[in-house]
C-alpha positions in Angstrom: 63.4 88.2 231.3 64.1 90.1 234.2 66.1 93.4 234.7 66.6 96.8 237.0 67.5 99.7 235.1 67.8 103.1 236.3 64.7 105.4 235.4 66.8 108.2 234.1 68.5 106.2 231.5 65.4 104.3 230.5 63.4 107.6 230.2 66.2 108.9 228.1 65.9 105.9 225.8 62.2 106.3 225.6 62.4 110.1 225.0 64.7 109.1 221.8 62.6 106.6 220.2 59.3 108.6 220.6 59.8 110.3 217.0 60.8 107.1 215.4 57.8 104.7 216.4 55.0 104.4 213.9 52.0 106.0 215.0 49.6 105.7 212.1 48.9 101.7 213.1 49.7 100.4 209.7 51.4 97.6 211.6 50.6 97.7 215.4 54.1 96.3 216.3 55.6 99.2 214.9 54.1 101.4 217.9 56.2 99.1 220.1 60.1 99.0 221.0 62.0 95.9 221.4 63.9 95.1 224.5 66.7 92.9 224.6 68.5 92.1 227.9 71.9 90.5 227.6 75.2 90.2 229.2 76.5 93.8 228.3 73.3 95.7 229.2 69.7 96.5 227.7 69.7 96.7 224.0 66.5 98.9 223.1 65.3 99.4 219.5 62.6 101.2 217.6 61.9 101.4 213.8 58.9 102.6 211.6 60.7 100.4 208.7 62.3 103.7 207.3 64.4 104.8 210.0 65.6 102.8 212.9 67.4 103.4 216.2 69.5 101.0 218.4 70.9 101.7 221.7 72.9 99.9 224.6 72.0 101.1 227.7 73.1 100.0 231.3 70.8 97.4 233.4 71.5 94.8 235.8 70.2 91.5 233.9 69.0 89.0 236.2 67.5 86.8 233.5 68.3 87.6 229.8 65.3 87.8 227.2 63.4 90.1 224.7 60.2 91.7 224.2 58.4 94.4 222.6 55.9 96.4 223.8 54.0 100.0 223.5 56.8 102.7 223.5 54.1 105.4 224.4 52.7 103.1 227.3 56.3 102.9 229.1 57.2 106.4 228.5 53.9 107.6 229.9 54.7 105.4 233.0 58.4 106.4 233.3 57.1 110.1 233.3 54.7 109.7 236.2 56.7 107.4 238.5 59.4 109.0 240.7 61.5 105.9 242.1 65.1 105.9 240.6 65.2 102.3 239.8 62.7 100.4 237.6 62.3 96.6 237.5 61.1 94.9 234.4 59.9 91.3 234.4 58.5 89.5 231.1 56.2 86.5 231.6 56.1 83.2 229.3 52.8 84.7 228.0 54.6 88.0 227.1 52.7 90.4 229.7 55.2 92.7 231.2 55.6 93.9 234.7 56.8 97.2 235.3 57.7 98.1 238.9 58.9 101.3 240.3 59.0 101.3 244.0 55.4 100.6 245.4 53.8 101.3 241.9 53.1 98.3 239.4 52.0 98.2 236.0 51.2 95.1 233.9 51.4 95.9 230.1 50.5 93.4 227.1 53.5 92.7 225.4 54.3 90.8 221.9 57.1 88.2 221.0 60.6 89.7 220.0 60.2 87.2 216.8 57.4 89.5 215.3 59.7 92.6 215.6 61.4 93.6 212.3 65.3 93.3 212.1 67.6 96.2 211.6 70.0 96.2 208.9 73.3 95.0 209.7 75.9 97.8 210.1 79.5 98.0 208.9 81.9 100.1 211.3 84.2 101.1 208.4 84.2 104.4 206.2 82.3 106.7 208.5 83.1 110.2 208.3 83.7 111.8 211.8 81.8 115.1 212.0 81.7 118.2 214.7 78.3 117.6 216.3 77.7 121.3 216.4 78.8 121.9 212.9 76.4 119.0 211.5 73.7 120.4 214.0 74.0 123.8 212.4 73.5 122.4 208.7 70.4 120.6 209.7 69.0 124.0 211.3 69.8 125.7 208.1 68.1 123.4 205.8 65.7 121.2 207.2 63.0 124.1 207.8 62.9 124.4 203.8 62.3 120.3 203.4 58.5 119.8 201.8 55.9 118.3 203.7 53.8 115.7 202.0 54.8 117.4 198.6 53.3 115.7 195.6 57.1 115.8 194.5 58.3 112.6 196.4 62.1 114.1 196.6 61.2 117.4 197.8 59.9 115.6 201.0 63.7 114.8 201.5 67.0 116.5 202.3 69.8 116.2 199.9 73.0 115.2 201.5 76.2 115.7 199.0 79.7 114.7 199.7 82.3 116.5 197.7 86.0 115.2 198.0 88.9 117.6 197.3 92.2 115.7 198.0 92.3 115.2 201.6 89.2 117.2 202.4 85.6 116.7 202.1 82.9 119.2 201.9 79.5 118.2 203.2 76.6 120.0 201.5 72.8 120.0 202.7 70.0 121.0 200.7 66.4 121.5 201.6 63.6 122.9 199.3 59.7 122.7 198.7 59.9 124.8 195.7 58.9 127.8 197.5 62.1 128.3 199.5 65.5 126.6 199.9 68.1 126.3 202.3 71.7 125.6 201.3 74.3 124.9 203.9 77.8 123.3 203.8 81.2 122.7 205.9 84.6 121.4 205.0 86.0 118.3 206.8 89.4 116.9 207.2 88.3 113.1 207.7 90.4 110.0 207.8 91.6 109.2 204.4 89.7 105.8 204.6 86.6 107.7 204.9 86.9 109.9 202.1 84.5 109.0 199.1 86.6 108.2 195.7 83.8 110.5 193.8 80.9 112.6 194.9 78.1 111.3 196.7 74.6 112.1 196.7 71.9 110.6 199.0 68.4 112.1 199.8 67.1 111.4 203.3 63.5 111.6 204.7 62.5 114.6 206.7 61.6 112.4 209.5 64.9 111.0 209.6 66.8 114.6 209.5 64.5 115.9 212.3 65.5 112.7 214.6 69.4 113.5 213.8 69.0 116.7 214.9 67.3 115.8 218.1 70.1 113.4 218.9 72.7 116.0 218.2 71.1 118.6 220.4 71.8 116.0 223.4 75.5 116.8 223.8 78.4 117.7 221.8 80.0 114.2 221.2 81.1 113.5 217.7 78.8 111.6 215.4 80.0 109.2 212.7 78.3 109.5 209.5 78.5 106.9 206.5 76.4 105.5 203.6 75.9 102.4 201.9 73.8 101.7 198.8 70.7 102.3 200.5 71.2 103.4 204.1 72.5 106.5 206.0 74.1 105.5 209.1 74.9 107.5 212.3 76.8 106.7 215.2 77.1 108.5 218.4 77.3 107.9 222.0 76.6 104.0 221.9 73.5 104.7 219.7 73.2 103.6 216.0 70.6 105.5 213.8 69.7 104.3 210.2 67.7 106.0 207.7 66.3 104.6 204.4 67.7 106.5 201.2 65.1 107.9 199.5 65.0 106.9 195.3 64.7 109.6 192.9 66.4 112.7 191.3 67.0 115.5 193.2 66.0 118.8 191.2 69.0 121.0 190.0 69.1 123.5 192.8 72.0 125.4 191.2 69.7 126.8 188.7 67.0 128.4 191.4 70.0 130.2 193.4 70.7 133.4 191.7 73.9 134.7 191.2 75.5 137.9 192.7 73.2 140.9 192.0 73.8 144.5 191.6 70.4 145.0 193.4 71.6 144.4 197.0 69.7 145.6 200.1 71.4 145.2 203.8 69.5 145.7 206.5 68.7 144.4 210.3 67.3 140.8 210.6 65.4 141.5 213.7 63.8 144.7 212.5 62.7 142.9 209.2 61.4 139.9 211.3 59.3 142.0 213.8 58.0 144.0 210.8 56.9 141.1 208.7 55.3 139.3 211.8 53.3 142.9 212.4 52.6 143.5 209.0 51.3 140.0 208.2 48.6 140.0 210.8 46.5 141.8 208.3 47.3 139.0 205.7 45.5 135.8 206.6 45.1 134.7 202.8 46.6 131.3 201.7 49.8 133.0 200.6 50.4 135.2 203.7 51.4 138.0 201.1 53.3 140.9 202.2 54.5 143.7 199.7 58.1 144.8 200.4 59.2 148.0 198.4 62.9 148.7 198.2 64.0 152.5 198.6 67.4 153.8 198.9 67.1 154.2 202.5 64.4 151.9 203.7 62.0 149.3 203.0 58.3 149.7 203.1 56.2 146.7 204.0 52.7 146.5 203.5 49.8 144.1 203.2 46.1 144.3 202.3 43.0 142.0 203.0 39.6 142.7 201.9 37.8 141.2 204.8 40.6 142.3 207.2 41.8 145.7 206.3 45.8 146.7 205.8 48.9 147.3 207.5 52.1 149.2 206.5 55.4 149.9 208.1 58.9 151.0 207.3 62.4 149.9 208.5 66.0 151.0 207.6 68.0 149.6 205.0 70.9 150.3 202.8 70.3 150.1 199.1 71.4 151.5 195.7 69.2 151.1 192.8 65.9 152.0 191.3 62.8 151.6 193.6 61.1 148.2 192.9 58.5 146.0 194.7 57.9 142.4 195.2 55.4 140.2 197.0 56.6 137.3 199.5 54.8 134.7 201.5 55.8 136.1 205.1 55.7 132.8 206.7 58.4 131.4 204.5 60.4 134.5 204.8 60.3 134.2 208.9 61.3 130.5 208.4 64.6 131.6 206.8 65.2 134.6 209.3 64.8 132.1 212.0 67.7 130.2 211.2 70.1 132.9 210.3 72.5 133.9 213.1 73.8 137.2 212.1 71.9 140.5 212.7 73.0 141.9 209.5 71.8 140.0 206.3 71.6 141.0 202.6 69.0 140.5 200.1 69.5 140.2 196.3 66.9 139.7 193.5 67.0 141.2 189.7 63.2 141.5 189.2 60.0 141.4 191.2 59.2 137.8 189.9 63.0 136.6 190.4 64.2 134.3 193.4 65.2 136.4 196.5 68.8 135.4 197.4 69.2 135.9 201.5 72.7 135.6 203.0 74.7 136.4 206.0 77.4 139.1 205.4 81.0 137.3 204.9 79.6 133.6 205.1 79.7 132.0 201.8 78.7 128.4 203.3 75.3 129.3 203.9 72.4 130.6 201.5 68.5 130.6 201.2 66.2 131.6 198.8 62.7 132.6 198.7 60.6 132.5 195.7 58.2 135.9 195.4 54.6 135.7 195.0 52.0 138.1 193.3 50.7 140.7 195.4 
């Protein structure tokens, strides 16, 4: 195998796969990428057996062939060299020579036959989704997905497709039991892509994060689809796949509070700044901050026997009895970081009931934070 490829194209490919390749050495070959040189160009493949990515890149193929070798090593080489063209030559013993100008590197490779095969992907039945729309859905939900939660399905993002005539609503839900993000968008796809009934799948958090990174590259419209056990995303010559998680997602509808008479409206930036300041003296595991709701302001306070106490007041509009509730400041700040508007509303029935956080006039986004005892 012998190819010439532009450094920028190869660097882009390597940046894309860094989050996909397996870093835990369960199978050494999963830390590698597969390079396949063929008439159309250079195919670069990465997988950790749960998610996979395949992309075709422009290259001058002098001798076709294939090899697999360390994704991290090639990425580190490309970051340091400055020559615009890279030559890659693979010897019969799978050693890979990378040349860039006067620099030359010889890297140990492995035979391509040992690399796990990606699943065969059909082209039919994929939904066309605005890139920025899907990106916003992910940003507003992935933050709430669990991290190594003992409840397996909470480590995944729930995607629901709800057909209604010629339209489909795509809804994303993320929760770890302490906070929840709900975001949805209505689409008008090709009729062939509309599911016959409501479809629900759970994808791993890692897959959701990688899709978000791909969407952040440009505004090119992705195609999204599902098979029995796979999510498929096509975009700009790339095919991304993710295994669908098995299990039943909890009934999130029960957790989201209904509209309440106890509604507080306030400024997002003011609440965010006050939470950051007051939580400085709340370094316990719960990062607990107490919020007391008054008709014209919110009083925030924290107390730590080892550090001291802090308090602050911010303006707010509230019509009701004075009451207090405690929250994990970090969880609350995660929600505030994905809200686009300066105005927001908080609603909760009792000091121990879930707090519903919304953007005024936007029914397509809801967030919930569970209270803590203070």
